C-alpha positions in Angstrom: -72.1 148.8 16.1 -68.5 147.2 18.2 -71.0 144.5 19.0 -72.3 143.9 15.6 -68.5 143.5 13.9 -68.2 141.3 17.2 -70.6 138.8 16.7 -70.0 139.0 12.6 -66.2 138.1 13.3 -67.8 135.6 15.6 -69.9 133.8 13.3 -67.2 134.1 10.4 -64.5 131.8 12.3 -67.7 129.9 13.7 -68.3 129.4 9.1 -64.7 128.7 9.0 -64.9 126.3 11.5 -67.5 124.8 10.2 -65.3 124.3 6.8 -62.4 123.0 8.5 -64.4 120.5 10.1 -66.5 119.4 7.7 -63.2 119.8 5.0 -62.0 117.5 7.6 -64.5 114.8 7.9 -65.0 114.6 4.5 -61.7 113.3 3.5 -61.4 111.0 6.4 -64.7 109.5 5.1 -62.8 109.0 1.9 -59.6 107.6 3.6 -61.6 105.1 5.5 -63.9 104.2 2.5 -60.1 103.7 0.6 -58.6 101.8 3.0 -62.0 99.7 3.3 -61.7 98.5 -0.1 -58.3 98.1 -0.3 -58.9 95.5 2.8 -62.0 94.1 0.9 -59.9 92.9 -2.1 -56.7 91.4 0.0 -59.4 89.2 1.9 -61.1 88.1 -1.2 -57.9 87.6 -2.9 -57.0 85.3 0.1 -59.9 83.4 0.8 -59.6 82.5 -3.1 -55.4 81.7 -2.4 -56.9 79.6 0.5 -59.9 77.6 -1.5 -57.5 76.9 -3.6 -54.8 75.8 -1.4 -57.1 73.6 0.4 -58.6 72.0 -2.7 -55.0 70.9 -3.6 -54.6 69.7 0.1 -57.9 67.8 -0.1 -56.5 66.2 -4.0 -53.5 65.6 -2.1 -54.8 63.7 0.7 -57.3 61.7 -1.4 -54.3 60.8 -3.7 -52.9 59.4 -0.7 -55.8 57.7 0.4 -56.0 56.2 -2.8 -52.2 55.3 -3.2 -51.9 53.6 -0.3 -55.2 51.5 -0.5 -53.4 50.1 -3.7 -50.0 49.7 -2.0 -52.1 47.9 0.9 -54.1 45.8 -1.3 -50.5 44.9 -3.3 -49.1 44.4 -0.1 -51.9 41.9 1.0 -51.6 40.3 -2.7 -48.1 39.7 -1.9 -48.5 38.3 1.5 -51.1 36.0 0.0 -48.0 34.9 -2.9 -45.0 34.7 -0.2 -47.7 32.7 2.2 -48.8 30.3 -0.9 -45.2 30.2 -1.7 -43.9 29.2 1.8 -46.4 26.6 2.1 -45.3 25.2 -1.4 -41.8 24.9 -0.3 -43.1 23.2 2.9 -44.4 21.0 0.8 -42.2 20.4 -2.0 -39.3 20.0 1.4 -41.0 17.3 2.5 -41.7 15.3 -0.6 -37.9 16.0 -1.5 -36.9 14.2 2.0 -39.6 11.5 1.5 -37.6 10.6 -1.6 -34.4 10.9 -0.4 -35.2 8.3 2.2 -37.4 6.6 -0.2 -33.7 7.1 -2.5 -32.1 5.5 0.2 -34.1 2.4 0.7 -34.0 1.9 -2.8 -30.5 2.0 -3.1 -29.7 -0.4 -0.1 -32.2 -2.7 -2.6 -30.3 -2.4 -5.5 -27.1 -2.9 -3.6 -28.6 -5.6 -2.0 -29.7 -7.1 -5.9 -26.1 -6.4 -7.1 -24.4 -8.6 -4.3 -26.9 -11.1 -4.6 -26.2 -11.1 -8.6 -22.5 -11.3 -8.4 -23.2 -14.0 -5.8 -25.6 -15.9 -8.4 -22.8 -15.1 -11.0 -20.5 -16.2 -8.7 -22.2 -19.9 -8.7 -23.2 -19.8 -12.4 -19.5 -19.5 -13.0 -18.6 -22.3 -10.6 -21.5 -24.1 -11.8 -20.4 -24.0 -15.4 -16.8 -24.9 -14.4 -17.8 -27.5 -12.6 -20.2 -28.9 -15.3 -16.9 -28.5 -17.8 -14.6 -30.9 -15.4 -17.8 -33.3 -15.3 -17.5 -33.7 -19.2 -13.5 -33.5 -19.5 -13.7 -36.6 -16.9 -16.4 -38.5 -19.0 -14.5 -38.0 -22.4 -11.5 -39.5 -20.5 -13.6 -42.3 -19.4 -15.1 -42.5 -22.7 -11.5 -42.4 -23.8 -10.6 -45.2 -21.0 -13.5 -47.1 -21.7 -12.7 -47.5 -25.7 -9.0 -48.2 -25.3 -10.0 -51.4 -22.8 -12.7 -51.7 -25.9 -9.2 -52.1 -27.6 -6.6 -53.6 -25.3 -4.9 -50.5 -26.2 -2.7 -49.0 -23.7 -1.5 -45.9 -25.7 -5.3 -44.9 -26.5 -5.8 -41.2 -27.8 -9.0 -39.5 -27.6 -11.5 -35.7 -28.3 -14.4 -34.4 -26.8 -17.3 -34.9 -28.6 -18.1 -32.7 -31.8 -14.5 -32.6 -32.0 -12.3 -34.7 -35.0 -9.0 -36.1 -33.7 -6.0 -35.9 -36.3 -2.8 -37.2 -35.4 -1.7 -36.1 -31.6 -4.7 -32.9 -31.8 -8.3 -32.3 -31.5 -10.0 -30.4 -33.8 -13.4 -28.4 -33.3 -14.8 -27.0 -36.0 -17.8 -23.9 -35.4 -21.5 -23.9 -37.0 -21.8 -20.1 -35.7 -20.4 -17.5 -37.2 -17.8 -14.7 -34.7 -15.7 -12.5 -34.8 -12.1 -13.2 -34.7 -11.8 -12.0 -31.5 -14.6 -13.8 -30.4 -13.7 -17.0 -32.1 -10.4 -17.1 -30.3 -12.0 -16.5 -26.7 -14.1 -19.2 -27.4 -11.5 -21.6 -28.3 -9.7 -20.6 -25.2 -12.6 -21.1 -23.1 -12.8 -24.7 -24.4 -9.3 -24.8 -23.1 -8.1 -24.9 -26.7 -6.5 -22.2 -29.0 -7.8 -21.1 -32.8 -6.1 -23.1 -34.9 -2.5 -22.5 -35.7 -0.9 -24.7 -38.6 2.4 -26.4 -38.0 2.5 -28.8 -41.2 1.2 -29.0 -44.9 -0.7 -32.4 -43.2 -2.3 -30.8 -41.4 -3.7 -28.2 -43.5 -5.0 -30.2 -45.9 -6.6 -32.3 -43.1 -8.4 -29.0 -41.9 -9.0 -27.9 -45.4 -11.1 -30.9 -46.3 -13.8 -29.8 -43.0 -13.3 -26.5 -43.9 -14.8 -26.1 -47.7 -16.8 -24.7 -49.2 -16.7 -22.1 -46.1 -15.1 -19.2 -44.7 -13.4 -20.0 -41.6 -11.0 -17.9 -39.3 -7.7 -19.7 -38.1 -4.7 -17.9 -35.8 -3.1 -15.8 -38.1 -3.4 -12.1 -37.8 -1.0 -8.5 -38.4 -2.9 -6.9 -35.9 -0.1 -6.7 -33.2 2.7 -5.5 -35.4 1.7 -4.9 -38.4 3.8 -8.0 -39.6 1.7 -11.5 -40.3 1.7 -13.6 -37.2 0.2 -16.7 -35.9 -1.5 -16.2 -32.0 1.6 -17.9 -30.1 3.9 -14.6 -31.5 5.3 -16.6 -34.5 6.0 -15.4 -37.6 4.2 -16.2 -41.0 6.9 -17.0 -43.6 4.7 -15.2 -47.1 3.6 -17.8 -49.6 1.7 -15.8 -51.9 0.6 -19.3 -53.3 -1.4 -20.2 -49.7 -3.4 -16.9 -50.8 -5.9 -15.7 -53.1 -5.0 -13.3 -56.2 -4.1 -10.5 -55.4 -4.6 -11.4 -51.4 -3.5 -10.3 -48.5 -4.3 -6.4 -50.0 -5.5 -4.6 -46.6 -8.6 -3.2 -48.2 -10.5 0.0 -46.1 -12.7 0.8 -48.4 -15.7 -1.8 -46.6 -16.9 1.1 -44.9 -16.1 -0.6 -41.0 -13.0 1.0 -40.2 -9.4 0.3 -40.4 -7.9 -2.3 -42.9 -8.0 -6.3 -43.0 -5.8 -7.7 -39.6 -7.4 -11.4 -39.7 -6.5 -14.3 -41.9 -9.3 -17.2 -42.9 -9.9 -19.7 -45.2 -11.4 -18.7 -48.1 -14.3 -21.2 -49.5 -11.3 -23.1 -52.1 -9.8 -23.8 -48.7 -6.6 -20.4 -50.3 -6.2 -18.0 -47.5 -7.6 -14.1 -47.7 -7.4 -11.6 -45.1 -10.6 -9.5 -43.7 -12.0 -7.2 -41.3 -11.6 -8.6 -37.8 -15.3 -7.8 -36.9 -16.9 -10.0 -39.7 -18.7 -13.0 -38.2 -17.4 -16.6 -39.5 -16.9 -20.0 -38.7 -13.2 -21.0 -37.1 -11.3 -23.8 -36.1 -10.3 -24.9 -32.7 -7.0 -26.7 -31.5 -6.3 -29.1 -28.2 -4.6 -31.2 -27.8 -6.0 -35.5 -27.7 -6.5 -37.0 -24.0 -4.4 -39.7 -24.0 -5.0 -42.8 -21.5 
């Protein structure tokens, strides 16, 4: 009996030990399955993340490559433009240098022409002066010749186209000039714009001026008072002027008033704007031989 009981106990222990081993093995299997599932889920998530990162990285690399290509193209275009601009600048500088050299030659040529022109003007002035001297000498010779013909030791004469009256010669122009131009023309002929000295002279002049307008040497432009060209004040005589004159009329549209005197068609005086073109009377001394 004892042996049977011991055997039974041994069998019971073996069963308990079997149960314990099986139980431990089962739990171990379940724990291993849980760890494996968790590891598998983590691996899939990591793969997805890495895949996304790889795609993003690839997209970034492609974008950078495309951007670099565009930058390279733009840089090439800019480099080409800079090259063209540099060539154009060099060409322009060359043209400017050529123009400067040519311009210097032109300036030298112009200066040379200016000097030549000044020389010609001086020569022409000398020529005209000489012509005037010759004409004056011819006039004096004619005057002497007339004096010899008339056996007159005190013969007086005037240049051609001038009229003699007592001891002066008078030139009555056929063309019109402004008052100032008329004054200068008389000076160039070694005369002066007419200054009247007496009634007889005035009558002689009026006889030769009617019915035209003629400037003579009376003006109030310098001082506001009427005076002759030699500075002598004019004594106002209303009978010598046209009715209501001088009136210094300013509505003629020429600017300013009327500061110069001229003979009217009937010989009386009238004031008018000095810029108008009228005939004029010059007066000079006679040649006496």
